[in-house]
C-alpha atoms as a printed R data frame, in Angstrom:
    type eleno elety resid chain resno      x       y       z
1   ATOM     1    CA   MET     A     1 65.205  62.255 114.871
2   ATOM     2    CA   GLU     A     2 68.139  61.308 112.652
3   ATOM     3    CA   LYS     A     3 65.716  60.250 109.881
4   ATOM     4    CA   GLN     A     4 63.958  63.646 110.057
5   ATOM     5    CA   THR     A     5 67.318  65.399 109.816
6   ATOM     6    CA   ILE     A     6 68.208  63.396 106.702
7   ATOM     7    CA   ILE     A     7 64.842  64.153 105.092
8   ATOM     8    CA   SER     A     8 65.183  67.845 105.941
9   ATOM     9    CA   SER     A     9 68.675  67.896 104.436
10  ATOM    10    CA   LEU     A    10 67.422  66.199 101.255
11  ATOM    11    CA   CYS     A    11 64.564  68.722 100.952
12  ATOM    12    CA   LYS     A    12 67.003  71.612 101.213
13  ATOM    13    CA   ARG     A    13 69.200  70.044  98.566
14  ATOM    14    CA   MET     A    14 66.202  69.503  96.290
15  ATOM    15    CA   LYS     A    15 65.201  73.155  96.627
16  ATOM    16    CA   SER     A    16 68.698  74.264  95.667
17  ATOM    17    CA   VAL     A    17 68.716  72.269  92.404
18  ATOM    18    CA   THR     A    18 68.193  74.316  89.251
19  ATOM    19    CA   TRP     A    19 65.306  72.275  87.863
20  ATOM    20    CA   SER     A    20 65.174  74.034  84.524
21  ATOM    21    CA   TRP     A    21 68.723  72.846  83.837
22  ATOM    22    CA   VAL     A    22 67.820  69.300  84.909
23  ATOM    23    CA   PHE     A    23 64.805  69.238  82.578
24  ATOM    24    CA   ILE     A    24 66.799  70.576  79.618
25  ATOM    25    CA   GLY     A    25 69.593  68.063  80.273
26  ATOM    26    CA   CYS     A    26 67.085  65.201  80.436
27  ATOM    27    CA   PHE     A    27 65.362  66.323  77.219
28  ATOM    28    CA   LEU     A    28 68.616  66.715  75.281
29  ATOM    29    CA   GLY     A    29 69.971  63.435  76.632
30  ATOM    30    CA   TYR     A    30 67.004  61.397  75.474
31  ATOM    31    CA   PHE     A    31 65.918  63.109  72.257
32  ATOM    32    CA   PHE     A    32 69.253  64.376  70.909
33  ATOM    33    CA   ILE     A    33 72.372  62.836  72.452
34  ATOM    34    CA   HIS     A    34 70.828  59.348  72.642
35  ATOM    35    CA   PRO     A    35 70.039  58.970  68.890
36  ATOM    36    CA   VAL     A    36 73.267  60.728  67.846
37  ATOM    37    CA   LEU     A    37 75.321  58.238  69.863
38  ATOM    38    CA   MET     A    38 73.325  55.365  68.396
39  ATOM    39    CA   VAL     A    39 73.992  56.577  64.836
40  ATOM    40    CA   ALA     A    40 77.683  57.157  65.568
41  ATOM    41    CA   SER     A    41 78.143  53.693  67.105
42  ATOM    42    CA   HIS     A    42 76.332  52.032  64.182
43  ATOM    43    CA   ILE     A    43 78.474  53.856  61.621
44  ATOM    44    CA   MET     A    44 81.679  52.888  63.447
45  ATOM    45    CA   MET     A    45 80.681  49.207  63.241
46  ATOM    46    CA   GLN     A    46 79.845  49.279  59.511
47  ATOM    47    CA   SER     A    47 82.051  49.521  56.422
48  ATOM    48    CA   GLY     A    48 82.750  52.979  55.044
49  ATOM    49    CA   THR     A    49 81.566  52.240  51.475
50  ATOM    50    CA   GLU     A    50 78.275  50.769  52.541
51  ATOM    51    CA   ILE     A    51 77.568  53.646  54.880
52  ATOM    52    CA   SER     A    52 78.411  56.272  52.267
53  ATOM    53    CA   LEU     A    53 75.958  54.669  49.830
54  ATOM    54    CA   ASN     A    54 73.118  54.247  52.306
55  ATOM    55    CA   PHE     A    55 73.762  57.101  54.753
56  ATOM    56    CA   ASN     A    56 70.216  58.460  54.793
57  ATOM    57    CA   ASN     A    57 68.743  54.997  55.237
58  ATOM    58    CA   VAL     A    58 71.181  54.250  58.065
59  ATOM    59    CA   ILE     A    59 70.226  57.412  59.971
60  ATOM    60    CA   SER     A    60 66.467  56.903  59.594
61  ATOM    61    CA   THR     A    61 66.727  53.200  60.562
62  ATOM    62    CA   VAL     A    62 68.986  53.723  63.590
63  ATOM    63    CA   VAL     A    63 67.040  56.739  64.883
64  ATOM    64    CA   SER     A    64 63.791  54.793  64.702
65  ATOM    65    CA   LYS     A    65 65.426  51.907  66.563
66  ATOM    66    CA   SER     A    66 66.751  54.364  69.183
67  ATOM    67    CA   PHE     A    67 63.221  54.969  70.422
68  ATOM    68    CA   SER     A    68 62.117  51.340  70.268
69  ATOM    69    CA   ILE     A    69 60.922  49.583  73.406
70  ATOM    70    CA   GLN     A    70 64.148  47.603  73.679
71  ATOM    71    CA   MET     A    71 66.271  50.795  73.792
72  ATOM    72    CA   ILE     A    72 64.121  52.743  76.268
73  ATOM    73    CA   PRO     A    73 66.175  51.690  79.353
74  ATOM    74    CA   TRP     A    74 69.408  52.739  77.633
75  ATOM    75    CA   GLY     A    75 67.913  56.074  76.557
76  ATOM    76    CA   VAL     A    76 66.435  56.752  79.994
77  ATOM    77    CA   SER     A    77 69.773  56.004  81.630
78  ATOM    78    CA   LEU     A    78 71.546  58.443  79.314
79  ATOM    79    CA   ALA     A    79 68.832  61.052  79.907
80  ATOM    80    CA   LEU     A    80 69.298  60.736  83.683
81  ATOM    81    CA   ILE     A    81 73.064  61.070  83.348
82  ATOM    82    CA   CYS     A    82 72.640  64.205  81.216
83  ATOM    83    CA   ALA     A    83 70.056  65.578  83.653
84  ATOM    84    CA   PHE     A    84 72.454  65.091  86.565
85  ATOM    85    CA   ALA     A    85 75.328  66.726  84.656
86  ATOM    86    CA   ALA     A    86 73.141  69.664  83.590
87  ATOM    87    CA   GLY     A    87 71.814  70.093  87.133
88  ATOM    88    CA   LEU     A    88 75.355  70.091  88.480
89  ATOM    89    CA   LEU     A    89 76.418  72.652  85.875
90  ATOM    90    CA   GLY     A    90 73.398  74.810  86.702
91  ATOM    91    CA   ARG     A    91 74.215  74.594  90.404
92  ATOM    92    CA   ILE     A    92 77.816  75.630  89.716
93  ATOM    93    CA   ARG     A    93 76.635  78.611  87.692
94  ATOM    94    CA   GLN     A    94 74.173  79.516  90.456
95  ATOM    95    CA   THR     A    95 76.935  79.316  93.072
96  ATOM    96    CA   ASN     A    96 79.282  81.422  90.959
97  ATOM    97    CA   ALA     A    97 76.551  84.052  90.498
98  ATOM    98    CA   ALA     A    98 75.966  84.099  94.272
99  ATOM    99    CA   LEU     A    99 79.699  84.508  94.875
100 ATOM   100    CA   ARG     A   100 79.907  87.385  92.401
101 ATOM   101    CA   GLU     A   101 76.931  89.069  94.072
102 ATOM   102    CA   SER     A   102 78.514  88.525  97.486
103 ATOM   103    CA   GLU     A   103 81.792  90.042  96.286
104 ATOM   104    CA   ARG     A   104 79.945  93.010  94.793
105 ATOM   105    CA   ARG     A   105 78.031  93.503  98.029
106 ATOM   106    CA   TYR     A   106 81.247  93.257 100.058
107 ATOM   107    CA   ARG     A   107 82.976  95.861  97.886
108 ATOM   108    CA   GLU     A   108 79.925  98.103  98.188
109 ATOM   109    CA   LEU     A   109 79.840  97.747 101.979
110 ATOM   110    CA   SER     A   110 83.571  98.409 102.253
111 ATOM   111    CA   LEU     A   111 83.140 101.700 100.369
112 ATOM   112    CA   THR     A   112 79.856 102.954 101.828
113 ATOM   113    CA   ASP     A   113 78.741 104.181 105.226
114 ATOM   114    CA   ASP     A   114 76.021 101.904 106.575
115 ATOM   115    CA   LEU     A   115 74.129 104.669 108.388
116 ATOM   116    CA   THR     A   116 73.948 107.374 105.709
117 ATOM   117    CA   LYS     A   117 74.302 105.104 102.620
118 ATOM   118    CA   LEU     A   118 76.915 107.551 101.296
119 ATOM   119    CA   PHE     A   119 80.473 106.670 100.352
120 ATOM   120    CA   ASN     A   120 82.796 106.541 103.351
121 ATOM   121    CA   SER     A   121 86.039 108.440 103.927
122 ATOM   122    CA   ARG     A   122 88.144 105.453 102.755
123 ATOM   123    CA   SER     A   123 86.784 105.808  99.244
124 ATOM   124    CA   LEU     A   124 87.219 109.594  99.155
125 ATOM   125    CA   SER     A   125 90.943 109.652  98.434
126 ATOM   126    CA   SER     A   126 90.852 107.569  95.234
127 ATOM   127    CA   ARG     A   127 87.670 109.158  93.884
128 ATOM   128    CA   LEU     A   128 88.887 112.683  94.542
129 ATOM   129    CA   GLN     A   129 92.234 111.947  92.868
130 ATOM   130    CA   ASN     A   130 90.418 110.519  89.828
131 ATOM   131    CA   GLU     A   131 88.355 113.703  89.549
132 ATOM   132    CA   LEU     A   132 91.452 115.905  89.924
133 ATOM   133    CA   ASP     A   133 93.246 113.954  87.179
134 ATOM   134    CA   ARG     A   134 90.234 114.237  84.884
135 ATOM   135    CA   THR     A   135 89.824 117.928  85.634
136 ATOM   136    CA   GLN     A   136 93.466 118.693  84.878
137 ATOM   137    CA   ARG     A   137 93.447 116.554  81.728
138 ATOM   138    CA   TYR     A   138 90.367 118.163  80.160
139 ATOM   139    CA   GLY     A   139 90.396 121.568  81.829
140 ATOM   140    CA   HIS     A   140 86.892 121.190  83.274
141 ATOM   141    CA   ALA     A   141 85.704 122.899  86.439
142 ATOM   142    CA   LEU     A   142 85.397 121.044  89.738
143 ATOM   143    CA   SER     A   143 83.845 122.184  93.011
144 ATOM   144    CA   LEU     A   144 83.909 120.634  96.453
145 ATOM   145    CA   LEU     A   145 81.574 121.174  99.401
146 ATOM   146    CA   ILE     A   146 82.315 120.363 103.030
147 ATOM   147    CA   LEU     A   147 79.153 120.272 105.155
148 ATOM   148    CA   ASP     A   148 78.940 120.115 108.926
149 ATOM   149    CA   LEU     A   149 75.763 119.783 111.009
150 ATOM   150    CA   ASP     A   150 75.480 122.723 113.405
151 ATOM   151    CA   ASN     A   151 75.509 122.095 117.178
152 ATOM   152    CA   PHE     A   152 75.318 118.356 116.617
153 ATOM   153    CA   LYS     A   153 77.092 117.465 119.870
154 ATOM   154    CA   LEU     A   154 74.499 119.455 121.817
155 ATOM   155    CA   PHE     A   155 71.740 117.685 119.881
156 ATOM   156    CA   ASN     A   156 73.203 114.281 120.788
157 ATOM   157    CA   ASP     A   157 73.531 115.255 124.452
158 ATOM   158    CA   THR     A   158 69.928 116.477 124.514
159 ATOM   159    CA   TYR     A   159 68.119 113.771 122.558
160 ATOM   160    CA   GLY     A   160 70.567 110.855 122.655
161 ATOM   161    CA   HIS     A   161 72.669 109.052 120.070
162 ATOM   162    CA   VAL     A   162 69.727 107.133 118.608
163 ATOM   163    CA   ALA     A   163 68.093 110.437 117.683
164 ATOM   164    CA   GLY     A   164 71.442 111.660 116.385
165 ATOM   165    CA   ASP     A   165 71.729 108.630 114.124
166 ATOM   166    CA   LYS     A   166 68.291 109.393 112.697
167 ATOM   167    CA   VAL     A   167 69.445 112.906 111.864
168 ATOM   168    CA   LEU     A   168 72.593 111.587 110.181
169 ATOM   169    CA   ALA     A   169 70.528 109.106 108.166
170 ATOM   170    CA   ARG     A   170 68.225 111.927 107.074
171 ATOM   171    CA   ALA     A   171 71.278 114.006 106.113
172 ATOM   172    CA   GLY     A   172 72.472 111.182 103.869
173 ATOM   173    CA   GLU     A   173 69.006 110.971 102.319
174 ATOM   174    CA   ILE     A   174 68.959 114.725 101.596
175 ATOM   175    CA   LEU     A   175 72.372 114.593  99.935
176 ATOM   176    CA   ARG     A   176 71.538 111.538  97.828
177 ATOM   177    CA   ARG     A   177 68.304 113.171  96.684
178 ATOM   178    CA   SER     A   178 70.045 116.442  95.836
179 ATOM   179    CA   LEU     A   179 72.995 115.080  93.873
180 ATOM   180    CA   ARG     A   180 73.152 114.698  90.122
181 ATOM   181    CA   LYS     A   181 74.284 111.392  88.609
182 ATOM   182    CA   THR     A   182 77.787 112.770  88.094
183 ATOM   183    CA   ASP     A   183 78.101 114.045  91.685
184 ATOM   184    CA   THR     A   184 79.395 112.021  94.621
185 ATOM   185    CA   ALA     A   185 78.825 112.464  98.357
186 ATOM   186    CA   PHE     A   186 80.851 111.062 101.262
187 ATOM   187    CA   ARG     A   187 80.503 110.854 105.011
188 ATOM   188    CA   TYR     A   188 83.806 112.484 105.894
189 ATOM   189    CA   GLY     A   189 83.620 112.325 109.685
190 ATOM   190    CA   GLY     A   190 81.061 112.074 112.488
191 ATOM   191    CA   GLU     A   191 78.697 114.788 111.277
192 ATOM   192    CA   GLU     A   192 80.834 116.067 108.402
193 ATOM   193    CA   PHE     A   193 80.112 115.363 104.735
194 ATOM   194    CA   ILE     A   194 81.849 116.091 101.440
195 ATOM   195    CA   ALA     A   195 80.192 116.506  98.041
196 ATOM   196    CA   LEU     A   196 82.213 116.408  94.805
197 ATOM   197    CA   LEU     A   197 80.641 118.313  91.919
198 ATOM   198    CA   PRO     A   198 82.441 117.623  88.599
199 ATOM   199    CA   GLU     A   199 82.173 120.137  85.759
200 ATOM   200    CA   THR     A   200 80.698 122.669  88.173
201 ATOM   201    CA   THR     A   201 82.036 126.174  88.720
202 ATOM   202    CA   GLY     A   202 82.056 127.868  92.107
203 ATOM   203    CA   HIS     A   203 79.078 130.055  91.156
204 ATOM   204    CA   GLU     A   204 77.071 127.016  90.040
205 ATOM   205    CA   ALA     A   205 78.075 125.124  93.187
206 ATOM   206    CA   MET     A   206 76.843 128.035  95.323
207 ATOM   207    CA   LYS     A   207 73.300 127.496  94.004
208 ATOM   208    CA   PHE     A   208 73.585 123.787  94.695
209 ATOM   209    CA   ALA     A   209 74.884 124.431  98.227
210 ATOM   210    CA   GLU     A   210 72.059 126.844  98.972
211 ATOM   211    CA   ARG     A   211 69.514 124.254  97.860
212 ATOM   212    CA   ILE     A   212 71.043 121.745 100.299
213 ATOM   213    CA   ARG     A   213 71.166 124.300 103.126
214 ATOM   214    CA   LEU     A   214 67.470 125.063 102.676
215 ATOM   215    CA   ALA     A   215 66.606 121.365 102.510
216 ATOM   216    CA   PHE     A   216 68.273 120.852 105.888
217 ATOM   217    CA   ALA     A   217 66.628 123.934 107.377
218 ATOM   218    CA   GLU     A   218 63.173 122.713 106.354
219 ATOM   219    CA   GLN     A   219 63.532 119.342 108.095
220 ATOM   220    CA   GLU     A   220 61.722 118.684 111.373
221 ATOM   221    CA   PHE     A   221 62.364 115.817 113.769
222 ATOM   222    CA   ARG     A   222 60.129 114.415 116.484
223 ATOM   223    CA   PHE     A   223 61.751 112.902 119.567
224 ATOM   224    CA   ASN     A   224 60.284 112.194 123.017
225 ATOM   225    CA   ASN     A   225 56.855 113.339 121.733
226 ATOM   226    CA   LYS     A   226 58.310 116.754 120.973
227 ATOM   227    CA   THR     A   227 58.892 118.313 117.570
228 ATOM   228    CA   GLN     A   228 62.499 119.419 117.241
229 ATOM   229    CA   SER     A   229 63.216 122.398 115.036
230 ATOM   230    CA   ALA     A   230 65.500 121.963 112.055
231 ATOM   231    CA   VAL     A   231 69.085 120.785 112.347
232 ATOM   232    CA   THR     A   232 70.954 123.331 110.266
233 ATOM   233    CA   VAL     A   233 74.137 122.873 108.273
234 ATOM   234    CA   SER     A   234 77.170 125.049 107.563
235 ATOM   235    CA   ILE     A   235 78.900 124.650 104.204
236 ATOM   236    CA   GLY     A   236 82.384 125.462 102.958
237 ATOM   237    CA   LEU     A   237 82.771 125.697  99.179
238 ATOM   238    CA   ALA     A   238 85.978 125.654  97.119
239 ATOM   239    CA   GLU     A   239 86.507 125.561  93.364
240 ATOM   240    CA   TYR     A   240 89.535 123.601  92.237
241 ATOM   241    CA   VAL     A   241 92.696 125.498  91.329
242 ATOM   242    CA   PRO     A   242 94.791 123.739  88.609
243 ATOM   243    CA   GLY     A   243 97.915 122.131  90.008
244 ATOM   244    CA   GLU     A   244 96.509 121.852  93.524
245 ATOM   245    CA   ASP     A   245 96.878 118.471  95.271
246 ATOM   246    CA   SER     A   246 93.975 116.753  97.002
247 ATOM   247    CA   SER     A   247 94.999 117.496 100.598
248 ATOM   248    CA   THR     A   248 95.519 121.205  99.862
249 ATOM   249    CA   TYR     A   249 92.180 121.348  98.090
250 ATOM   250    CA   ILE     A   250 90.288 119.731 100.974
251 ATOM   251    CA   ASN     A   251 92.087 121.947 103.496
252 ATOM   252    CA   ARG     A   252 91.055 125.060 101.570
253 ATOM   253    CA   ALA     A   253 87.417 123.932 101.565
254 ATOM   254    CA   ASP     A   254 87.752 123.148 105.277
255 ATOM   255    CA   GLN     A   255 88.909 126.692 105.966
256 ATOM   256    CA   CYS     A   256 85.794 127.945 104.186
257 ATOM   257    CA   LEU     A   257 83.708 125.731 106.472
258 ATOM   258    CA   TYR     A   258 85.343 127.261 109.551
259 ATOM   259    CA   ALA     A   259 84.561 130.693 108.157
260 ATOM   260    CA   ALA     A   260 80.909 129.692 107.733
261 ATOM   261    CA   LYS     A   261 80.845 128.587 111.380
262 ATOM   262    CA   ARG     A   262 82.370 131.893 112.484
263 ATOM   263    CA   ASN     A   263 79.784 133.792 110.436
264 ATOM   264    CA   GLY     A   264 76.964 132.412 112.584
265 ATOM   265    CA   LYS     A   265 76.392 128.903 111.130
266 ATOM   266    CA   ASN     A   266 73.523 127.840 108.862
267 ATOM   267    CA   CYS     A   267 75.278 129.562 105.966
268 ATOM   268    CA   ILE     A   268 77.685 129.030 103.068
269 ATOM   269    CA   PHE     A   269 81.157 130.481 102.755
270 ATOM   270    CA   SER     A   270 83.086 130.456  99.502
271 ATOM   271    CA   GLU     A   271 86.212 132.115  98.127
272 ATOM   272    CA   VAL     A   272 84.317 132.839  94.920
């Protein structure tokens, strides 16, 4: 049993070796480093004047001797040493690449919501402040949408939280599909979302919001062998006012969302 464990461990180690690096190290060790070291050692043992007069002859003679039968063991040994060193270097590079990928993945997970694949509320503050700074610096327009799924608590109570999660995942998919490359969407709360639309006026954002509202209204869900009608969304829209801080801006958009709810839901309310 112990022998099988050792063999299994060796196989895993063999699989993890970067063989291309090992092959290159072996090749360079035997056909490049080996003859260079032979030439260098020969020159160091000879007189400077003699070597300077017969330098070409020395190199050709020593290199030919480097690959003679007598020197094969020495060359093979050096090739194996170089192969081991190259394999180790390749493994280190591979490990570093895996660590960088792991760090990138960790940062991504810490900033995104696993269910909707949108940015989470923790990342909203810094991203919103960056957009406000950019907007004030260059005088560009900025619009913000707050979206809330209508009657979502009733939906959860009726169909269960698993069905509710499917709806939230679909909501994230709709937002990701609707956004431009410059736009950013966040899961702000349970069933609340925020979309940041840089360089977008309130009138332009209204068209965007209506497209999202219709996309939600056209969705159908099937649970318990029954087709559920669309889960609608209410949207509050606010265009940025220069000098406004982030909390005031979000609160103003939130008030527009409440107005949309009071107006019967499945609609958009804007101060524009």
